[in-house]
N, C-alpha and C positions, 0 to 999 in steps of 0.2 A: 529312870535309869536306861531304858530303852533307847533313848535318844543319845544318850552318853556310848553306850556299846555299839550301835551302829555307826557313830560319829568315828568312834577308833577304828573300826572295821573299814570304814570308806578312808580314813587317812592312811590306814595300813597300805591298801589296795594303789592309792597315789602314790606314795613312797615307793612301792614296787614299779610303778611305770616311771618315775623319776631315774630309778635304778637302771632303767635301759641306756639310758644315755650318760650317768654318771658310773661306771662299772664299780667303783669303791663302795656302792652301794648293793648290797646282795638282793637283787630285786625279787628273786623268787622267794625267798625266806619271808619277806615282807606281804606277799601275795599267801601264802601258808599261814602266816601269822594271823592275816585277816579270818582265815577260816577257824583257827585255833580261837580266837577272840571271840566269835561267834559260839563256839562251844562252851565257852568259858561264860559268856553274857546270857545265853537262851538255852541252847540245849546240844550236846553231843549227838542225842538220839536221832535227831533230825538228819544227821550226815551219816547213810548207810556206809557198809564196809566196801562197796564197789565206787562210791564216791571217793574214798581215801585211795583206793587202790589205782583209780584214773590219774588221781591228783599227784600220787609218787610216781608213775610211769612220766607225767609231766615232767615233773621235777628232775628227774633223770634225764629226760630228752633235752631240758633247758640248759643243765650245766654241760653235757656232752656238745650241743648246738653252740655254746659260747666258743667254747676251744676249737672245735672243728672248723668254724666258719672263718675265724681269723686264719688258723693254719692253712685252710685251702684256699683263700685270698692270697696269702703270701706266696704259696707253692705254685697257684696257678700262672702270677707272673713271674716265676723264675726265681723266687725267694730261697733262702737256705733255711735251716734250723735256726741260726743265729738272726735271722730277718723276722723270725716268727717270736723269737724270745724279745728281741728290740722291741716289736710291735707292741706285745703283751706289756711289757715294762713301762713303754712308752702310754700306752692304754691307761695304766694306773697313775703315773705322774702326770701325765699331760693335763688331766683336768685340775690338778691341785695346782700347778705352776701357772697356768693360763687358764681361769675358769670357764670361759665358754669355747675360746678357739683350741684349747688344749684338748677337745674331746676328738677332734679330727687330726689336729697338728701332732699331738703325742704319739699315735700310732705310726703315724707318717714318718715324722723325724726318728723315732725309735728304731725303726724298720732301716732306713735310710743308714744310719750312724753305725746300727751291726751289722749292716751289711759290708759297710766301707771297712771297719775296723777289724771285724772278726772273720769274714768271709773273703774278704779283699777282693771283692766284686768291683767293675767299673761304676763311676758316678752314675751313667745312664741305665744300668740295670738297678742299682740300688735304689734310684727314684721310682723305674718301673715296681720294684718290691713295695716301696712305699705307697704307691699306688693302690698295688693289690690288698695292703694290709688296711687302706681306709675303705675300699669294697666290701672285704671280708668283715670289718666292723659294722658297716651300715646294713649288711645282708643280715649280720647277726642280731642286730636292732629291730630289723622288722620281722623277724622270723620268730623271737622271743616276744615282741609285742603281741603278735598273732596268737601264740601259744598262751600267754597270758590273759589275754582277752577270752579264748575259750575256756582257761581254768575258771574264771570269773564267771563266764556265763552259765558253765555247769553247776558252779556253786549258787548262783540265784536261782536256777531251774530247780535244784534240788530242796532250796528252802522257800 
């Protein structure tokens, strides 16, 4: 039973890291799910209150970082709110339409299309905004990956 429990915990963590590049998968939920699985299969008593406090703060940070990195990338390159929305929608739809290339092309094209249709910007500015959305996405992936690694390291340190 112990091997089964650890197997599920590790699978949960792996899915969490897959969720970094496939935003339709709520990565942090799977990381926390791994902690909860540990409590169910082994013991919640080994996970002190300060562990949960730190992890909840990291979860809040991850949700905020995801939205802020995308908006920052679009805004830094001169994009509008339409570009932010287009990028976000493209980020969700892109990987479904184009399984691998859609991860980058989705936010890029989403920002460009939204800038052209709703913000009425020039094609040059729209492309610049699309580039900013990709930079924001990649920055978000790196930041979230580091935070998730820290979350898991703390978990293994405690148990």
